[in-house]
N, C-alpha and C positions, 0 to 999 in steps of 0.2 A: 981276687984275679976277678972274679965274676962280680962283684961287688963296682969294682972298678968299671968294668964291662958294661954294667945296665948302668951307673950314674954319668957313664958318657953317653950311653944312648940316649936316658932323660934330655941332658942338657941342649943333642942336636936335634932332637925333637920339639924342646921348648926356643929353640934357636931356630928353627924352620919355619915355628908356627908365626912369624912375625913375616912371613915372606908372602902365606895364606892372603887373600886377600877376600873376604866375603863379599859375595855377590849378592846385592839387594833383589828381590821377585819385584816380575815385572806385571804392571797392571792392563797393560795395551800391548801390542805389537801393530805399528802402524808402517806401512810398506816396507818390512823388514825389520824396521828400528822399535829395539824395546824402550815402552814410557815405563822407568821407574816409579816404584811405590811413593818414594820420595816428589816425585815430579807432581802426580797425584796430590800428595799433603800439601802444597803449594797450593796449589785450586782449592781444595777442601781449607785448610787455614784461612786465605782468603774471605772465606765466605763465614767459616766458624768463629774466629776471633771477634769480629765485630757483632755477631751474633751471639757469642756466648755474654755480653754485657747487655744485651736487653732482654734475652731469656731466662725463667726461672725453670731448676729443676723440673718442674712442673710441664712449662712447657715444651719441654724436651721431649716429654713421655707421651703427649698428645697424638692425637693416632688421625690420618685421614687415608679412606681405603686400605684402612689396613696395615698403616707404615706410620711409624714415629715420625715428627719432624725432623729428628738427625739422622734417621735414616734416608728421608726427601732431600734434605740438603746433601750427604755423601750423593746422591744418584747425580743431582743435578751437578754438584762439582766435577762427577767422572764425565756426564754428557757435555758438559762448556770444553773439558780439556778434551775431548773427542774431537769434538767441533774444532778446535784451535788448531792442534795437531795436525788434523785430515786438512784443513785449509794451508798450516804451512808447510805442509810435503807436497801438495799443490802448487805452492809458491818456490819450493825449492827445485820441483818438476821447471819450473816455467823459468827458472834463471833468475829469480826475482831476487836479492841479497836487500840485506837492512844495512845501516849507518850504525855506530857506535850509541851514537846518541839515544836513537829509536829504540837500542834493545834499554839502556837505561831509563828511559818515558815508561817502557813496556813495564820493567822490575819494579818502577815507582806506583807506576797502576794496579798491580798486584798487591803491593804492600799499602798503600793510601789508607783503604777505608780501615784499616787495622789502629791503625793510629802508634805503630809501634817503628822503632825504626828499624835497620836491616838487620843487625844482630839481634833485635829483640826478637824480632819476625822467626828468623831461622831458629833460637832456641826455643821459643813458644811452640812451633810449627814441627820441632825436632827432625829439621834438615837441612841437606848440606849445600853452602854457598852453590856450588856445582849446580845441584839439581835447583835451585832457583833460578840459577843464570840459565840454564836451560829450559825453563819453564816461561822465561822474559824472554830468551831468544826467538822459542816458536810464537809466541803472541806479539811480539814486534812483527815475524814473518806475517801473523795475518791479520793486523790494522794494514803492513804495507800492502800486501794484494787485496784485501778491501775498499783498500783507497783507489788504488789503481784499477781496480776493476768496474769503481763508480765514474772514475773518471774516463774510463775506454769507449769505446764504440760499441761493448760488449750487453750492456744494458740500454743502447738505445733502438727504443721499439716505435713505430708508428702507431698510428691510432688504429689505425687498421689490424694491423697484428696484433695488438691489445684488445680489442674488440671480439676477432676473431678467439681467439684462445679463451675468452669471458665464456663467450656463447655455445664454443666446443663442450662445455661441462653442464650447460644447463638449460631445461627445454621452458616451454611455454605452456600454463593449461589457462583453458578458459573457464573450465568451473573444479574445483575440488570438491570430491565428497567425503562425508567425515563421517564414521558408523558411531553410533551410541548406543546403548544400553537401554535408553527410551524407543 
């Protein structure tokens, strides 16, 4: 009886384990929306895959300012992702939406530098197609927002406004004295 009960309990645990979805950790939260590690890996892989064709193992370990080339690349990918996601959130806030072909264009833009097909990119990056689509959707919103911002009157400044802003941060000097040891 005890064996039958144990077997039933083990069977129930195994059958229920398929119902549990393992949530991947997020790398950032923007406006209350979590950014998955796979979405970050989209940006990292779009830089890393082409670079791996050019760099040797020794190049990856080269340090600049105490960080390896790979660490600098990871930071750059993270910062690029944050910029895209923040501007996409702003675009969403302002009611900007994208067409399907804009998402397709953004996805191709993420992948094209790697020289891989979409399925090869997904496999090599170790991501899901959902993460690629999410990142491409944010990138499409980013492109749309920047495009609309460039064509709107928000960026049209008069020459006087530009000069005033320029002069606000600078001062004029007639003499600059520099001390020397001699």
